[in-house]
C-alpha positions in Angstrom: 38.7 -7.6 -8.6 38.9 -4.3 -10.2 38.2 -1.1 -8.1 34.7 0.0 -8.2 34.3 3.5 -10.2 31.9 4.8 -7.5 32.6 6.2 -4.4 32.7 4.0 -0.8 30.6 4.1 1.8 31.6 1.5 5.0 29.9 -0.1 7.8 30.8 0.7 11.2 33.2 -2.1 12.8 30.2 -3.2 14.9 27.5 -3.2 12.4 26.3 -6.4 11.2 26.9 -6.9 8.0 25.0 -10.3 7.3 22.1 -8.2 7.2 22.6 -6.9 3.9 24.5 -10.3 3.0 21.2 -12.1 3.8 19.3 -9.7 1.4 18.0 -6.6 3.7 17.8 -3.7 1.3 18.9 -0.6 3.3 21.5 0.5 6.1 20.7 3.4 8.5 23.0 6.1 8.6 24.4 5.3 12.2 25.6 2.4 11.3 27.9 3.8 8.4 31.2 5.7 8.6 30.3 9.2 8.4 33.9 10.6 7.5 34.2 13.9 5.3 34.5 11.7 1.7 31.0 10.0 2.9 29.1 13.3 3.9 30.3 15.2 0.8 28.4 12.6 -1.9 25.4 14.0 -3.0 21.9 12.9 -2.1 20.7 9.9 -3.9 24.6 9.7 -5.4 25.4 6.0 -6.7 28.0 4.3 -4.4 29.5 0.8 -3.2 28.7 -0.6 0.3 31.6 -2.5 2.2 31.7 -4.2 5.3 34.2 -3.2 8.3 36.6 -5.5 6.8 36.5 -3.4 3.4 34.9 -6.2 1.5 32.0 -5.2 -1.0 28.8 -5.9 -0.3 26.1 -4.6 -2.5 25.8 -1.5 -4.8 23.3 1.4 -4.2 22.6 5.0 -3.9 23.7 7.0 -0.9 21.5 9.8 1.3 23.8 9.8 4.8 21.8 12.7 6.1 18.9 11.0 5.7 17.4 8.3 7.9 18.2 5.8 5.5 21.9 6.0 4.6 22.0 3.6 1.8 19.5 1.7 -0.1 20.7 -1.5 -2.1 20.1 -1.5 -5.6 22.1 -4.5 -6.5 23.6 -7.6 -4.5 26.5 -7.3 -6.9 28.7 -4.6 -6.1 30.1 -4.7 -9.6 26.4 -4.4 -11.4 26.3 -1.7 -13.9 23.2 0.4 -12.9 22.1 1.4 -16.5 18.8 1.9 -18.4 19.7 -1.7 -19.5 19.3 -2.7 -15.5 16.5 -0.5 -15.3 14.5 -2.2 -18.3 15.4 -5.5 -16.8 13.9 -4.9 -13.1 10.7 -3.5 -14.7 10.3 -5.7 -17.3 10.5 -8.3 -14.3 7.9 -6.9 -12.3 5.8 -6.6 -15.5 6.6 -10.2 -16.8 5.1 -11.6 -13.0 1.9 -9.7 -13.0 1.1 -10.5 -16.9 1.1 -13.8 -15.0 -1.0 -13.1 -12.4 -4.0 -10.8 -14.2 -6.0 -11.1 -17.5 -6.5 -7.6 -17.2 -3.8 -4.2 -17.0 -5.4 -3.1 -13.6 -2.7 -4.1 -11.3 0.0 -2.4 -9.2 3.0 -3.2 -11.6 6.0 -1.9 -9.5 5.8 -2.6 -5.3 9.1 -0.6 -4.4 11.4 -3.1 -2.8 9.0 -6.0 -3.5 10.1 -5.7 -7.0 14.0 -4.7 -6.5 13.4 -0.9 -7.1 13.2 0.9 -3.9 11.1 3.6 -3.3 9.3 3.2 -6.8 5.6 2.4 -7.0 3.9 1.8 -10.0 0.2 1.4 -10.3 -1.5 0.9 -13.5 -5.0 1.4 -14.9 -4.9 0.5 -18.7 -3.1 2.7 -20.7 -2.8 5.2 -17.9 0.0 4.6 -15.4 0.2 6.5 -11.3 4.0 7.0 -10.4 5.0 7.4 -6.8 9.2 8.4 -6.9 9.6 8.0 -3.1 13.5 8.1 -3.1 15.8 10.5 -4.2 17.8 8.5 -6.7 14.7 7.9 -8.5 14.0 11.7 -9.4 17.0 12.6 -11.8 15.8 8.6 -13.4 12.2 9.4 -13.9 12.6 10.5 -18.0 13.9 7.1 -18.5 12.1 5.5 -15.9 9.0 7.1 -18.1 10.8 5.9 -21.6 11.1 2.0 -20.6 7.2 1.8 -19.1 5.7 3.2 -22.0 7.7 1.5 -24.1 7.3 -1.9 -21.9 3.5 -1.3 -21.4 2.5 0.6 -24.4 0.7 3.2 -21.6 -0.1 6.4 -23.0 -0.1 8.6 -20.1 2.2 8.8 -17.0 1.3 10.5 -14.3 3.9 11.4 -11.5 2.3 11.6 -7.8 4.6 12.9 -5.5 2.3 13.2 -2.3 3.4 10.6 -0.2 4.6 10.9 3.5 7.9 8.6 2.6 8.8 11.4 0.2 9.3 14.2 2.6 11.4 12.0 5.0 13.4 11.7 1.7 13.7 15.6 2.0 11.8 15.7 -1.6 9.1 17.7 -2.3 5.5 17.5 -2.7 4.5 17.2 -6.3 2.6 16.0 -8.5 2.8 16.4 -12.8 1.6 14.2 -16.2 5.1 13.4 -17.3 3.8 11.9 -20.8 0.3 12.1 -22.5 -2.5 14.1 -21.4 -3.9 13.2 -17.7 -8.0 11.8 -17.7 -10.1 14.7 -17.1 -12.8 11.8 -15.3 -12.4 9.3 -12.8 -11.3 6.0 -15.0 -13.5 2.6 -14.5 -11.8 -0.1 -13.3 -13.2 -4.0 -13.2 -12.1 -6.1 -10.4 -13.9 -8.6 -8.6 -16.9 -8.5 -10.3 -17.3 -4.6 -9.5 -17.0 -1.6 -10.8 -14.5 1.0 -8.7 -14.3 5.0 -10.5 -10.2 5.7 -9.9 -9.3 10.0 -9.6 -5.7 9.2 -10.7 -5.0 12.8 -10.6 -7.0 14.0 -7.5 -7.8 10.9 -5.1 -6.1 9.7 -2.3 -3.1 7.6 -3.0 -2.5 6.1 -6.8 -6.7 6.8 -7.1 -7.5 2.9 -6.1 -6.1 0.6 -3.6 -5.4 -2.8 -5.4 -3.7 -4.4 -2.0 -7.0 -5.3 -1.1 -8.6 -7.7 -4.1 -8.4 -10.9 -2.4 -9.9 -9.8 0.8 -12.7 -8.0 -1.2 -12.9 -11.4 -2.6 -13.5 -12.7 0.1 -16.6 -10.7 1.7 -18.1 -11.0 -1.6 -18.0 -14.9 -1.3 -20.2 -14.5 2.1 -22.4 -11.4 0.7 -25.0 -13.6 -0.5 -28.3 -11.7 0.5 -26.3 -9.8 3.2 -26.8 -6.6 4.8 -23.2 -4.8 4.8 -21.8 -1.9 6.3 -18.2 -0.5 5.0 -16.8 2.0 7.1 -13.9 3.8 5.8 -15.4 3.0 2.5 -13.5 5.8 0.2 -14.5 4.6 -3.7 -16.3 1.6 -2.3 -14.0 -1.3 -2.1 -15.8 -3.8 -0.2 -19.3 -2.6 -0.4 -19.1 -2.8 -4.2 -17.6 -5.9 -4.1 -19.9 -7.6 -1.8 -23.0 -6.2 -4.0 -21.2 -7.8 -6.8 -21.2 -11.0 -4.9 -25.5 -10.7 -4.2 -25.3 -8.7 -0.7 -28.9 -7.6 -0.4 -27.9 -4.0 0.4 -24.5 -2.5 1.7 -24.0 1.4 3.3 -20.9 2.7 2.5 -19.0 5.6 5.4 -16.3 7.5 4.8 -15.1 11.3 5.6 -15.1 12.5 2.1 -17.6 13.5 -0.3 -15.9 13.3 -3.4 -14.7 9.4 -2.8 -18.3 8.7 -1.8 -19.6 10.2 -5.2 -17.5 7.9 -7.0 -18.6 5.0 -5.2 -22.0 5.5 -6.4 -20.9 6.2 -9.6 -19.6 3.1 -9.6 -22.5 1.3 -7.7 -25.2 2.7 -10.6 -22.5 1.5 -13.3 -22.7 -1.6 -11.8 -26.3 -1.7 -12.1 -26.7 -1.7 -8.2 -27.4 1.9 -7.2 -30.9 0.8 -5.5 -28.7 -1.1 -3.4 -26.0 1.3 -2.2 -26.1 3.9 0.2 -24.0 6.4 1.4 -23.6 8.2 4.7 -21.0 11.0 5.0 -19.0 11.7 8.1 -16.2 10.9 10.6 -16.3 7.2 11.0 -15.6 7.1 14.8 -18.7 9.3 15.5 -20.6 7.4 12.8 -20.5 4.0 14.2 -21.2 6.0 17.9 -24.6 7.3 16.0 -25.4 3.9 15.0 -25.5 2.1 18.2 -28.4 3.7 18.8 -29.9 3.5 15.9 -31.9 0.0 15.0 -30.0 -0.9 11.7 -27.9 -4.3 12.0 -26.0 -6.1 9.3 -25.0 -9.0 8.6 -21.5 -8.1 7.4 -19.5 -4.9 8.7 -16.3 -4.2 7.7 -13.4 -1.4 8.5 -10.5 -0.5 6.6 -9.1 3.0 7.9 -6.3 5.0 7.1 -2.9 3.8 8.6 -3.4 4.5 12.5 0.2 3.3 13.5 2.2 5.1 10.1 5.6 4.2 12.5 6.9 2.7 15.3 6.4 6.1 17.5 2.6 6.1 16.8 2.2 2.1 17.9 0.7 2.6 21.1 -2.1 5.4 19.9 -2.7 3.1 16.6 -3.8 0.2 18.8 -5.5 2.0 20.7 -7.9 3.4 17.9 -7.6 -0.3 16.3 -9.5 -1.3 19.5 -11.8 1.5 19.6 -12.8 0.6 16.0 -13.5 -3.1 16.6 -15.1 -1.8 19.9 -17.9 0.9 18.1 -18.3 -2.0 15.5 -18.9 -5.5 16.8 -22.3 -3.7 18.1 -23.4 -3.5 14.7 -23.3 -7.1 13.5 -26.3 -8.7 13.6 -26.2 -12.4 15.6 -23.7 -14.8 13.8 -22.6 -12.1 11.2 -19.4 -11.3 10.2 -16.8 -8.2 11.6 -13.8 -7.7 9.2 -11.0 -5.3 10.5 -8.1 -4.4 8.3 -5.1 -2.6 9.1 -2.5 -1.0 6.4 -0.4 -0.1 9.3 3.4 -2.2 9.0 4.4 -0.6 12.3 1.6 -3.1 13.6 2.4 -6.6 13.0 0.1 -9.2 12.9 -0.2 -10.3 16.4 -0.5 -6.9 18.1 -3.2 -5.9 15.9 -5.2 -9.2 16.2 -4.9 -8.5 20.0 -6.3 -5.4 19.5 -9.1 -6.2 17.6 -9.6 -9.1 20.0 -9.7 -6.5 22.8 -12.4 -4.0 21.2 -14.4 -7.2 20.4 -14.3 -8.6 23.9 -15.0 -4.9 25.3 -18.0 -4.7 23.0 -19.5 -7.9 25.0 -18.9 -10.1 21.9 -17.7 -13.8 21.3 -16.0 -13.5 18.4 -14.2 -16.7 16.1 -11.4 -15.9 13.4 -12.8 -17.4 10.2 -9.6 -15.5 7.8 -6.8 -14.1 8.1 -5.5 -11.8 4.8 -3.0 -9.6 2.8 -2.1 -7.6 0.1 -2.3 -9.3 -3.2 0.3 -10.8 -5.3 1.0 -7.9 -7.0 2.2 -6.4 -4.4 4.9 -8.8 -3.1 6.6 -8.5 0.1 10.4 -8.5 0.5 10.8 -10.9 3.4 13.4 -8.5 5.5 11.3 -5.3 4.9 7.9 -5.3 7.6 6.7 -2.5 5.1 6.4 -4.3 1.9 3.6 -6.7 3.9 1.8 -3.6 5.7 -1.7 -4.6 5.0 -3.6 -7.2 7.1 -7.7 -8.1 7.1 -8.9 -10.2 9.9 -12.7 -11.2 9.8 -14.4 -12.8 12.8 -17.7 -14.6 13.2 -19.2 -12.9 16.0 -21.3 -16.0 17.6 -25.1 -15.7 18.2 
């Protein structure tokens, strides 16, 4: 075998090389032999990973001072990681979405789910919002931008560098327009029969959560004639989908006034403004206040931010999910539906479901699970990486 021109990182003798051979996408730094040469590698440098017997396993990027010391880019240790390699990966991601969707509004690249570690790209027609959450991507941004614009015909590419993952990589928080002109207003997005307004420059994450699309559709299918309460509504996610499905009314609750204003604009664009109301405030406080009010709802949805973004936050996060369920369940009319969501990868489905059931039980309601949902297919899951399968949605019918 021809010697690689790249430096080598080696697993410690007791490290489990089978994980990499079976497809795991990264190695922790404490699993690597960190000699002087390894510690001398620049963050994001290309390196070949070997097992303890000096057999090549993969080629990828080294960041030995970070928690994740090596990210697999290609399981072929001899792969050439050039522009053609990048184009092939991005083309494959685009080809999948072209089969799935008839309009160019979706997550185009889902990090390890599309074999591009750390890279998130959401597409809004001819505008792309890119999140480069790993060091190796930073010096390749121009090349990635050029390939994406060539493949998609997009005229604007925006870098959103505000994620928690960037901080973990030692990257600064920064955003920029990489090509084209950033839109000066929110972009309309048609999804699940609803109209959403996405603020791609100043909104949360990339401006819209495409991951909930199939769960929005489930709620829309239940919504005809229903009174709907959408808590942590952002720009109207579930509430607007319910109106598109024929809901009698929808009340959206969120702490962000700008997000609720965009939700109102979306409802107006759908011709549903008269059936849509908003209420700004802390979700826990609003739910507690509503318990003293007479209004009850046929469908209540709570889609909070990640309460358990890491294992260290798991116990506290599960308590928060339990509390949300306890506060939301009394607001569901007899025989109605409670939909509870989690985007915390550290809280797996079983733990999240158990927390929800504890909360519903403490509220004195009798639940039946009628639906379990996940992110849409434009968020492909890497089987070895729970982070790519972070989203869970549970719908419970609460018996009369």
